[in-house]
C-alpha positions as CSV (number, residue, x, y, z in Angstrom):
1,X,68.8,36.6,18.4
2,X,68.1,36.8,22.3
3,X,67.4,40.4,23.5
4,X,67.6,41.5,27.1
5,X,65.5,44.5,28.5
6,X,66.5,46.0,31.4
7,X,64.2,48.9,32.1
8,X,60.3,49.5,31.4
9,X,59.3,49.1,27.8
10,X,55.7,49.3,26.2
11,X,53.9,46.0,26.0
12,X,53.3,46.2,22.4
13,X,57.0,46.3,21.9
14,X,57.7,43.1,23.5
15,X,55.3,41.5,21.1
16,X,57.5,43.1,18.3
17,X,60.4,41.5,19.9
18,X,58.6,38.1,20.3
19,X,57.8,37.9,16.6
20,X,61.5,38.1,15.6
21,X,63.8,37.0,18.8
22,X,63.7,35.6,22.2
23,X,63.7,38.0,24.9
24,X,64.2,38.5,28.8
25,X,62.2,41.5,30.0
26,X,62.5,42.6,33.7
27,X,62.1,46.2,34.5
28,X,63.8,45.6,37.6
29,X,67.1,44.2,36.3
30,X,68.6,47.9,36.6
31,X,68.0,47.6,40.3
32,X,70.0,44.3,40.4
33,X,73.2,44.5,38.9
34,X,74.5,41.1,39.5
35,X,71.2,39.6,38.1
36,X,71.6,41.9,35.0
37,X,75.1,40.7,34.5
38,X,73.9,36.9,34.7
39,X,71.0,37.5,32.3
40,X,73.2,39.2,29.4
41,X,75.6,36.3,29.2
42,X,73.9,35.1,25.8
43,X,72.3,38.4,25.0
44,X,72.9,39.5,21.2
45,X,70.9,42.8,21.9
46,X,70.4,44.8,25.0
47,X,67.5,47.6,25.2
48,X,67.9,50.3,28.3
49,X,66.8,53.6,29.3
50,X,69.1,56.0,31.1
51,X,69.8,54.2,34.3
52,X,71.4,50.8,33.1
53,X,75.3,51.4,32.7
54,X,76.7,50.1,29.9
55,X,80.2,50.0,30.6
56,X,83.2,47.7,30.6
57,X,81.9,45.4,33.2
58,X,78.5,44.7,31.5
59,X,80.3,44.3,28.2
60,X,82.7,41.9,29.7
61,X,79.7,39.8,30.9
62,X,78.0,39.9,27.5
63,X,80.5,38.2,25.0
64,X,77.8,37.9,22.3
65,X,76.3,41.3,22.4
66,X,76.1,42.9,18.8
67,X,73.7,45.9,19.4
68,X,72.5,48.4,22.3
69,X,68.9,50.0,21.9
70,X,68.7,53.0,24.0
71,X,65.0,54.1,24.9
72,X,65.5,57.6,24.6
73,X,68.3,59.8,23.1
74,X,70.9,60.4,25.7
75,X,74.1,58.3,25.5
76,X,76.1,59.3,28.7
77,X,75.1,56.0,30.6
78,X,76.7,54.0,27.7
79,X,80.5,53.7,27.0
80,X,80.5,54.6,23.5
81,X,84.3,53.9,22.8
82,X,84.1,50.5,24.7
83,X,81.2,49.6,22.4
84,X,82.9,50.8,19.2
85,X,85.9,48.7,20.2
86,X,83.8,45.4,20.0
87,X,81.9,46.5,17.0
88,X,78.8,46.8,19.1
89,X,76.2,49.3,17.1
90,X,74.4,51.7,19.6
91,X,71.1,53.0,18.6
92,X,69.1,55.9,20.5
93,X,65.4,56.6,19.6
94,X,66.1,60.1,17.6
95,X,63.2,62.1,17.6
96,X,60.6,59.9,19.2
97,X,60.2,62.0,22.4
98,X,61.0,65.6,21.0
99,X,57.4,66.3,21.5
100,X,56.7,65.6,25.3
101,X,60.1,67.4,26.3
102,X,59.0,70.4,24.3
103,X,55.6,70.5,25.9
104,X,57.2,69.9,29.2
105,X,59.5,73.2,28.9
106,X,56.5,75.3,27.6
107,X,54.5,74.0,30.6
108,X,57.0,74.4,33.2
109,X,57.7,78.1,31.7
110,X,53.9,79.0,32.0
111,X,53.6,77.6,35.5
112,X,56.6,79.4,37.0
113,X,56.0,82.6,35.2
114,X,52.4,82.9,36.1
115,X,53.1,81.6,39.7
116,X,49.6,80.7,40.5
117,X,49.5,76.8,40.4
118,X,51.1,76.2,43.9
119,X,48.4,77.6,45.8
120,X,46.4,74.4,46.9
121,X,47.7,74.2,50.3
122,X,46.7,77.8,51.1
123,X,43.3,77.4,49.4
124,X,42.4,74.4,51.5
125,X,43.3,76.2,54.6
126,X,41.1,78.8,54.0
127,X,43.3,81.6,52.7
128,X,42.8,83.7,49.4
129,X,45.9,84.7,48.3
130,X,45.0,86.4,45.3
131,X,47.3,89.4,45.4
132,X,50.2,87.4,46.2
133,X,49.7,85.1,43.0
134,X,49.3,87.6,40.3
135,X,52.1,86.4,37.9
136,X,53.4,87.2,34.6
137,X,52.4,86.2,30.8
138,X,54.5,84.2,28.7
139,X,53.9,86.4,25.6
140,X,56.3,88.9,24.9
141,X,59.1,87.0,26.9
142,X,62.5,86.0,25.8
143,X,63.1,82.0,25.3
144,X,66.6,81.4,25.7
145,X,67.8,77.9,24.3
146,X,71.4,76.5,25.1
147,X,71.8,74.0,22.3
148,X,69.8,74.2,19.1
149,X,68.9,70.7,18.2
150,X,65.9,69.0,17.3
151,X,64.2,69.4,20.8
152,X,65.3,72.8,21.3
153,X,63.9,73.8,17.7
154,X,60.5,72.1,18.7
155,X,60.5,74.3,22.0
156,X,61.2,77.4,19.6
157,X,58.3,76.7,17.5
158,X,56.0,76.4,20.3
159,X,57.4,79.3,22.3
160,X,57.2,81.5,18.9
161,X,53.5,80.5,18.4
162,X,52.8,81.9,22.1
163,X,54.3,85.4,21.2
164,X,58.0,84.7,22.4
165,X,61.3,86.0,20.8
166,X,63.8,83.1,20.4
167,X,67.5,83.3,21.4
168,X,69.8,80.4,21.1
169,X,73.5,79.5,21.7
170,X,75.1,76.5,19.7
171,X,78.5,76.6,18.5
172,X,78.1,73.5,16.8
173,X,75.5,74.7,14.3
174,X,76.8,76.7,11.3
175,X,75.9,80.4,11.3
176,X,74.0,79.7,7.6
177,X,71.9,76.8,8.9
178,X,68.4,77.4,7.8
179,X,67.2,76.7,11.7
180,X,68.4,80.1,12.3
181,X,66.0,81.8,10.1
182,X,63.4,82.4,12.7
183,X,65.7,82.4,15.8
184,X,68.4,84.5,16.8
185,X,72.0,83.2,17.1
186,X,73.7,84.8,20.0
187,X,76.7,84.4,22.1
188,X,76.5,82.5,25.5
189,X,76.7,85.7,27.6
190,X,74.3,87.3,25.6
191,X,71.9,84.3,26.1
192,X,72.3,84.5,29.7
193,X,71.9,88.2,30.0
194,X,68.5,88.4,27.9
195,X,66.6,85.3,28.4
196,X,63.4,85.5,30.5
197,X,63.4,81.5,30.4
198,X,66.5,79.6,29.9
199,X,66.3,76.0,28.6
200,X,69.0,73.6,28.5
201,X,69.4,71.3,25.7
202,X,72.9,70.2,25.3
203,X,74.6,66.8,26.4
204,X,76.7,66.4,29.6
205,X,80.4,66.4,28.7
206,X,83.6,67.8,30.4
207,X,82.8,71.1,28.6
208,X,79.2,71.5,29.7
209,X,79.4,70.0,33.4
210,X,78.6,72.7,35.7
211,X,78.1,75.1,32.8
212,X,75.5,77.0,34.6
213,X,77.5,77.6,37.8
214,X,77.2,80.6,40.3
215,X,79.0,83.0,37.8
216,X,76.6,81.9,34.8
217,X,73.4,82.3,37.2
218,X,74.7,85.8,38.2
219,X,74.6,87.1,34.7
220,X,70.9,86.2,34.4
221,X,68.1,88.3,35.2
222,X,66.6,88.2,38.8
223,X,62.9,87.7,37.3
224,X,64.4,84.6,34.8
225,X,63.7,81.0,35.3
226,X,65.9,78.2,34.5
227,X,64.5,74.6,32.8
228,X,66.8,71.7,32.6
229,X,65.4,68.6,30.8
230,X,68.8,67.7,29.2
231,X,71.3,66.1,31.9
232,X,72.0,66.3,35.5
233,X,75.3,68.2,36.1
234,X,75.0,70.8,33.5
235,X,73.5,73.1,36.2
236,X,75.3,73.5,39.5
237,X,72.5,72.4,41.7
238,X,73.9,74.0,44.8
239,X,74.6,77.3,43.1
240,X,71.0,77.0,41.7
241,X,69.5,76.5,45.1
242,X,71.2,79.3,46.5
243,X,70.0,81.7,43.8
244,X,66.7,80.5,44.3
245,X,66.7,81.1,48.0
246,X,68.4,84.3,47.8
247,X,66.1,86.0,44.9
248,X,68.8,85.9,42.4
249,X,66.6,83.8,40.1
250,X,62.9,84.0,40.1
251,X,62.3,79.9,39.4
252,X,63.5,76.8,38.2
253,X,62.2,73.4,36.7
254,X,64.5,70.3,36.9
255,X,63.8,67.1,35.4
256,X,67.3,65.7,35.7
257,X,69.9,65.7,38.3
258,X,73.4,65.1,39.1
259,X,72.3,61.9,41.2
260,X,69.4,59.7,40.0
261,X,67.4,58.7,41.4
262,X,67.4,61.7,43.4
263,X,67.8,60.9,47.3
264,X,66.5,62.9,50.2
265,X,69.8,63.6,51.1
266,X,70.7,65.1,47.5
267,X,67.4,66.9,47.6
268,X,67.9,68.6,50.9
269,X,69.2,71.6,49.1
270,X,66.0,72.3,47.7
271,X,64.0,72.1,50.9
272,X,61.6,74.9,51.5
273,X,61.7,76.3,48.2
274,X,58.4,77.1,46.5
275,X,59.9,78.5,43.1
276,X,61.3,75.3,42.0
277,X,59.7,72.1,40.1
278,X,61.0,68.7,40.5
279,X,60.1,65.8,38.4
280,X,61.8,62.3,38.0
281,X,63.4,62.5,34.7
282,X,60.1,62.4,32.8
283,X,60.1,65.1,30.6
284,X,60.4,62.9,27.7
285,X,58.4,60.0,28.9
286,X,54.7,60.6,27.9
287,X,52.2,57.7,27.3
288,X,52.5,58.5,23.7
289,X,56.1,58.8,23.5
290,X,56.7,55.6,25.3
291,X,54.8,53.9,22.5
292,X,56.8,55.6,19.8
293,X,60.3,55.2,21.6
294,X,59.5,51.5,22.5
295,X,58.6,50.8,18.7
296,X,61.7,52.7,17.2
297,X,64.2,51.1,19.6
298,X,62.9,47.7,19.1
299,X,62.9,48.3,15.4
300,X,66.4,49.3,15.4
301,X,67.7,46.6,17.4
302,X,66.0,43.7,15.3
303,X,67.1,45.4,12.3
304,X,70.8,45.7,13.3
305,X,70.7,41.8,14.4
306,X,68.8,40.7,11.1
307,X,71.5,42.6,9.2
308,X,74.4,41.0,11.0
309,X,72.5,37.5,10.4
310,X,72.3,38.1,6.7
């Protein structure tokens, strides 16, 4: 068994791999496609995060590949149909990074609603912008969740404990599912109209691409904020920047982008906006979560390979 790891992983997990297989670990492989394609020629296992594109080109370069482990939960960088055609198993680290994403959403919500945490420059310059920074409380607000899977439910639990009302829209979750017991199942339009915080928790598909477009943003309260920790491309970034710049929306936090890594050119639309938080796809990557995600992924890959070897 030989495993290639193309993006960063917890060091302890490497020892776990070494106890059951040989491995090639280079977190820079994702930046060097030719080297990656050469490295995986004899690999039976591949471990990636969200930037390594597991597509037809890569699979063709890995004739012995049997399993792909995803250090995270999103699978849009992995061609699942092509893997299935080759009987290559794909294992995400389901549940391992739920907590940090939920905490990120709550933290971003509180920061944007309160509005008092970007005064460093003014304070250092000798200003005292107290009146301008009187923001709002999170208690009594409505948390709107687009998608109501495990991460969204973790957000709901934390938001509820802070005094928020929970609305969610998820057409794939049965109306009688127990998950709805403490949360209100509503239509997409009702979610947009009533949410004080709208947090996105759906995969990127043809149906969800640009789902939060100019029309959707126009249906939201001007005082509302939008948080996207799901996938870039679900929210139309140009329309969002326009809404923020013209007071059609109060604030936003983006951890994911249509183009990743985000370039200076792609980020130019956000220039001058002080009501947006931008982070580099880090919501699900805490120190603790990295340990959990790495351990779960390595265990999944090793177990899959061992089962194939009898």
